[in-house]
C-alpha positions in Angstrom: 0.0 0.0 0.0 1.1 3.6 -0.7 1.1 4.5 3.0 3.6 5.0 5.7 4.7 2.1 7.9 4.4 2.3 11.6 7.0 4.6 13.1 8.9 1.7 14.6 9.2 -0.3 11.4 9.4 2.3 8.6 12.5 2.4 6.5 14.7 5.3 7.6 18.0 6.7 6.2 20.6 9.5 6.5 22.5 10.7 3.5 25.8 12.6 2.9 25.8 16.4 3.4 26.0 17.0 -0.3 23.0 14.8 -1.0 21.1 16.5 1.9 21.8 19.9 0.4 20.7 18.7 -3.1 17.4 17.4 -1.7 16.8 20.7 0.1 17.3 22.5 -3.2 14.8 20.3 -5.0 16.8 17.5 -6.6 14.6 14.4 -6.7 17.2 11.6 -6.7 19.5 10.1 -4.0 22.1 7.6 -5.3 23.1 4.5 -3.4 26.6 5.8 -2.7 25.2 8.9 -1.0 23.4 6.8 1.7 25.3 7.0 5.0 23.0 5.0 7.2 19.9 2.9 6.9 18.0 1.2 9.7 17.4 -2.1 7.8 17.3 -3.6 4.4 14.7 -2.1 2.3 12.3 -3.5 -0.3 11.6 -1.8 -3.7 8.6 0.4 -3.4 8.9 1.1 0.3 8.2 4.7 1.5 11.4 5.8 3.2 12.0 8.7 5.5 15.2 10.8 5.4 16.5 12.6 8.5 19.1 15.3 8.4 22.3 15.6 10.5 20.3 17.1 13.4 17.8 14.1 13.3 15.1 16.3 11.8 12.7 15.2 9.2 14.0 16.1 5.8 11.7 14.3 3.4 10.4 11.0 2.1 10.6 9.0 -1.1 10.2 5.6 -2.7 13.0 3.1 -2.3 14.5 1.0 -5.1 17.0 -1.6 -3.8 18.3 -2.6 -7.3 18.7 0.9 -8.8 21.7 3.1 -8.7 19.1 5.8 -7.8 18.3 4.3 -4.4 15.6 6.8 -3.4 13.3 9.0 -5.5 11.8 11.9 -3.6 8.0 12.3 -3.1 8.1 15.1 -0.5 10.5 17.5 1.1 9.7 19.8 4.0 7.6 19.3 7.1 6.5 15.8 8.2 3.4 14.5 6.6 1.1 11.6 7.1 1.1 9.5 3.9 -2.3 8.0 3.6 -5.1 7.8 1.0 -6.1 11.4 1.5 -2.5 12.6 1.0 -2.2 10.8 -2.3 -5.5 12.1 -3.5 -4.6 15.6 -2.6 -1.2 15.2 -4.3 -2.9 14.0 -7.5 -5.5 16.8 -7.5 -2.9 19.4 -7.0 -0.8 18.1 -9.8 -3.8 18.0 -12.2 -4.8 21.5 -11.1 -1.5 22.9 -12.3 -2.8 22.3 -15.9 -5.9 24.5 -15.4 -6.1 27.2 -18.0 -3.3 25.8 -20.2 -5.4 24.2 -22.8 -8.1 25.4 -25.1 -11.5 23.5 -24.9 -10.7 21.8 -28.2 -7.6 20.1 -26.7 -8.2 16.6 -25.3 -4.6 15.3 -25.4 -2.0 16.5 -22.9 0.3 15.5 -20.0 -1.2 15.3 -16.5 1.9 14.1 -14.6 5.5 14.7 -15.7 7.4 12.5 -13.5 9.9 13.9 -11.0 9.1 17.4 -12.2 5.6 17.1 -10.7 6.6 15.1 -7.6 5.8 11.7 -9.1 9.2 10.2 -9.8 9.6 7.9 -12.8 5.8 8.1 -13.5 4.2 9.7 -16.6 0.5 10.1 -17.1 -1.0 11.3 -20.4 -4.6 11.9 -21.4 -6.0 11.1 -24.8 -9.7 11.9 -24.8 -11.2 9.5 -22.2 -8.2 7.3 -22.1 -5.3 7.6 -19.7 -1.8 6.2 -20.5 0.3 5.5 -17.4 3.9 4.9 -18.1 6.3 3.6 -15.5 10.1 4.1 -15.7 11.2 2.5 -12.4 10.4 -0.7 -10.5 9.4 1.2 -7.3 5.8 1.7 -8.6 5.2 -1.9 -9.6 4.1 -3.1 -6.1 1.6 -0.2 -6.0 -0.2 -0.5 -9.3 -3.5 -1.5 -7.8 -3.5 1.6 -5.5 -2.4 3.9 -8.4 -5.2 2.5 -10.6 -7.8 3.1 -7.9 -6.5 6.6 -7.3 -6.7 7.5 -11.0 -10.2 6.2 -11.3 -11.4 8.0 -8.2 -10.0 11.4 -9.1 -10.0 11.4 -12.9 -12.8 8.9 -13.8 -11.3 7.7 -17.1 -13.0 5.2 -19.4 -9.8 3.3 -20.0 -6.3 3.1 -18.4 -3.4 1.7 -20.4 -0.2 0.6 -18.6 3.1 1.2 -20.4 6.6 0.2 -19.2 10.0 1.4 -20.1 12.0 -1.2 -22.0 14.4 -1.9 -19.1 11.4 -2.8 -16.9 9.4 -5.2 -19.1 11.2 -8.5 -18.2 11.6 -7.5 -14.5 8.0 -6.5 -14.2 6.8 -9.8 -15.7 9.2 -12.0 -13.7 9.0 -10.4 -10.3 5.6 -8.8 -10.2 3.5 -10.6 -12.8 2.9 -7.2 -14.5 2.6 -6.8 -18.3 1.9 -3.9 -20.5 -1.8 -3.9 -21.0 -5.1 -2.3 -20.1 -5.7 -1.9 -16.4 -9.3 -3.1 -15.9 -11.7 -3.2 -18.8 -10.0 -3.2 -22.2 -10.4 -0.2 -24.5 -9.2 0.8 -28.0 -5.6 0.3 -29.1 -5.8 3.5 -31.1 -7.6 6.6 -29.7 -8.6 9.8 -31.5 -8.1 13.0 -29.6 -8.0 16.7 -30.4 -5.1 19.2 -30.1 -6.1 22.8 -30.7 -9.0 21.7 -32.8 -7.0 19.3 -35.0 -7.7 15.5 -34.8 -4.9 13.0 -34.2 -4.6 9.3 -33.5 -2.6 8.0 -30.6 -1.4 4.4 -30.6 -1.8 4.1 -26.8 -0.8 0.5 -26.4 2.0 0.1 -28.9 3.1 3.5 -30.1 6.2 5.4 -29.3 6.3 7.1 -25.9 2.6 7.0 -24.8 1.3 7.0 -28.3 2.0 10.5 -29.5 4.6 13.3 -29.1 2.5 15.6 -26.9 5.6 17.6 -25.9 5.8 19.4 -29.2 2.3 20.9 -29.1 3.5 24.5 -28.5 6.2 24.2 -31.3 3.5 22.9 -33.7 1.5 26.0 -32.9 4.6 28.2 -33.7 5.0 26.4 -37.0 1.4 27.0 -37.9 2.1 30.8 -37.7 5.1 30.5 -40.0 3.4 28.5 -42.7 1.2 30.8 -44.7 2.0 30.5 -48.4 4.9 28.2 -47.9 6.1 24.9 -49.4 6.9 22.9 -46.2 9.3 20.1 -45.6 8.7 18.0 -42.4 11.8 15.9 -41.9 11.5 13.0 -39.5 7.7 13.6 -39.8 6.4 10.7 -37.7 2.6 11.0 -37.8 2.5 14.4 -39.4 1.9 16.7 -36.4 3.9 19.6 -37.8 2.5 19.0 -41.2 -1.1 19.3 -40.2 -0.5 22.5 -38.3 1.4 23.9 -41.4 -1.6 22.9 -43.6 -4.0 24.7 -41.3 -1.7 27.7 -41.3 -2.0 28.2 -45.0 0.9 26.1 -46.5 0.6 25.4 -50.2 2.4 22.1 -50.2 3.7 19.8 -47.4 6.3 17.1 -47.9 6.7 14.4 -45.1 10.0 12.5 -45.0 10.3 9.6 -42.6 12.0 6.2 -42.7 9.0 4.4 -41.3 6.2 3.4 -43.6 3.9 3.0 -40.6 4.6 6.6 -39.5 3.8 7.9 -43.0 0.6 5.9 -43.1 -0.4 7.4 -39.7 0.2 10.9 -41.1 -2.0 10.2 -44.0 -4.7 8.9 -41.6 -4.4 12.1 -39.6 -4.8 14.2 -42.7 -7.9 12.3 -43.6 -9.3 12.9 -40.1 -9.0 16.6 -40.7 -10.3 16.7 -44.3 -13.3 18.6 -43.2 -11.1 21.7 -42.6 -10.9 23.4 -46.1 -7.3 24.6 -45.4 -6.1 21.0 -44.8 -8.1 19.6 -47.7 -6.6 22.2 -50.1 -2.9 21.3 -49.3 -0.9 19.1 -51.6 0.5 16.4 -49.2 3.4 14.3 -50.3 4.9 11.3 -48.4 8.5 10.1 -49.0 9.8 7.0 -47.2 13.5 7.6 -46.7 16.2 8.3 -44.2 15.8 12.0 -43.7 19.5 12.7 -43.2 20.3 10.9 -46.5 17.3 12.4 -48.4 18.2 16.0 -47.4 21.9 15.5 -48.2 21.0 14.1 -51.7 18.6 17.0 -52.3 21.4 19.4 -51.5 23.7 17.7 -53.9 21.1 17.9 -56.7 21.7 21.6 -56.7 19.4 24.0 -58.6 17.3 21.1 -59.9 16.5 19.9 -56.4 13.6 20.9 -54.2 13.4 24.2 -52.3 11.2 25.0 -49.4 9.9 28.1 -47.6 9.7 26.3 -44.2 11.6 23.3 -43.0 11.1 21.4 -39.8 13.7 19.0 -38.5 12.8 17.0 -35.4 14.9 13.8 -35.4 14.7 11.2 -32.7 17.3 11.4 -29.9 20.8 11.4 -31.4 22.5 10.9 -28.0 21.2 8.1 -25.8 24.2 8.5 -23.4 26.8 11.1 -22.5 29.5 9.5 -24.6 27.4 10.3 -27.7 27.0 14.0 -26.9 29.8 15.3 -29.1 28.8 13.2 -32.1 25.2 14.2 -31.7 26.0 17.9 -31.6 28.0 17.6 -34.9 25.1 15.7 -36.4 22.6 18.5 -35.5 24.9 21.0 -37.1 25.2 18.9 -40.3 21.5 18.5 -40.4 20.9 22.2 -40.0 23.4 23.0 -42.8 21.4 20.7 -45.2 18.2 22.4 -44.1 19.5 25.9 -44.7 20.8 24.9 -48.1 17.3 23.7 -49.1 15.6 27.0 -48.2 14.1 29.4 -50.6 15.4 33.0 -50.1 14.0 34.3 -46.8 12.7 30.9 -45.8 12.7 29.5 -42.2 14.2 26.4 -40.5 12.7 25.2 -37.3 15.2 22.8 -35.6 14.3 20.7 -32.6 16.2 18.3 -30.4 15.0 15.7 -27.8 18.5 14.6 -26.8 18.8 15.1 -23.0 22.6 14.7 -23.2 22.9 17.7 -25.6 22.3 20.9 -23.7 20.1 23.7 -25.1 23.1 25.9 -25.3 25.2 23.4 -27.3 22.2 22.6 -29.6 21.4 26.3 -30.3 25.1 27.1 -30.9 25.3 24.2 -33.4 22.3 25.5 -35.4 23.6 29.0 -35.3 27.0 27.9 -36.6 25.2 26.1 -39.4 23.3 29.3 -40.3 26.5 31.3 -40.4 28.3 28.8 -42.5 25.5 29.0 -45.1 24.3 32.7 -44.9 27.3 34.5 -43.3 25.7 37.1 -41.0 22.6 37.4 -43.2 20.2 35.5 -41.0 17.6 36.2 -38.2 16.8 34.2 -35.1 13.1 34.2 -34.6 12.7 32.4 -31.4 14.0 29.6 -29.1 11.8 27.3 -27.1 11.9 24.6 -24.4 9.4 22.5 -22.7 5.6 22.9 -23.1 3.7 24.1 -20.1 2.3 20.6 -19.3 5.8 19.2 -19.4 7.4 21.3 -16.6 11.1 20.9 -15.7 12.3 21.2 -12.1 15.9 19.7 -12.3 18.7 19.7 -14.9 18.5 16.0 -15.8 14.9 16.2 -16.6 15.5 18.8 -19.4 15.6 17.4 -22.9 13.4 19.3 -25.4 14.6 22.5 -27.2 13.8 24.2 -30.5 15.1 27.1 -32.5 13.7 29.0 -35.5 16.0 30.8 -37.9 15.1 32.8 -41.0 17.7 32.8 -43.7 18.9 35.6 -45.9 
């Protein structure tokens, strides 16, 4: 159960001064080598209380005996009684942070953004009347029944889908009998939802992330405002989110390039869902199955006979899965931006995005700016930079991954 143990049996620990200071400043993780003292062996999922050097309550978190991140924080500050009422209030307060963010015609968005919302290693996304719960650490696995009950009580969804990070799938099945599946009554594998009045499908059971890239919603809106009268290239197009916004924004033609035939088919389906909008119906929509890096490089090499675009969006999958890949990824972003700038019509715009957590916003932006200078000299204009959407708040450095930059060429 997601409640405190009796005072005499609860798991208690003390940590190093550096870890104590980090916790006080809001960092949500305590690594195993930072634990100085522990009253007994802990079990994964136990609520654990941390005391400071003066034996005062510092905070509490969920214990993970197998992970290098030994404790993930739930609360820091004054002592609290962790019971059903506390968990309900915590969920209600988290959901209330989203009040006023979305238009009434948006039914797909993030409700819980992990550590950044005080729910470590737990993501909750809404798609219409379906909730997708994604777990990234084993510490939640003993508590799934309680989590499901809490979500049903507070949010009353029709359907809840459980997703697991890849590293958890075998462990969850072996040690907890937990599989990726519907929680309770089954629903639809694919759900239609709205985002700012546009319709999209989310593959809630088997799609990437939780079925859709909700984190790019605000950047898609920005692209819409840049699209009037443009021929648009959407590189790494996935299910066509940027393309649909561009179409509604008045683009003349949209070209999707993606290596996945399934992704391109999803984009076509999303265009069909929105065919009732005359601006979408009027757009010439082309799909090209290809590696976007290679396709753009070949288009550049074709010179004057090749395609030119008034707006190009590059949003590749993560190019740095680990720190050792950071330098190579930064160079790849720069090469990609160079190709994009060389494919622009005069005065056209490139929107570059990155979801690589190991590449900082500063390094990414500088790479794109270097690319602009190499192509245009000093004759280019930076329109905007962007980070995380409002429903994807960031509270600590390691949680930051998304960044975007728009540059208009000379």
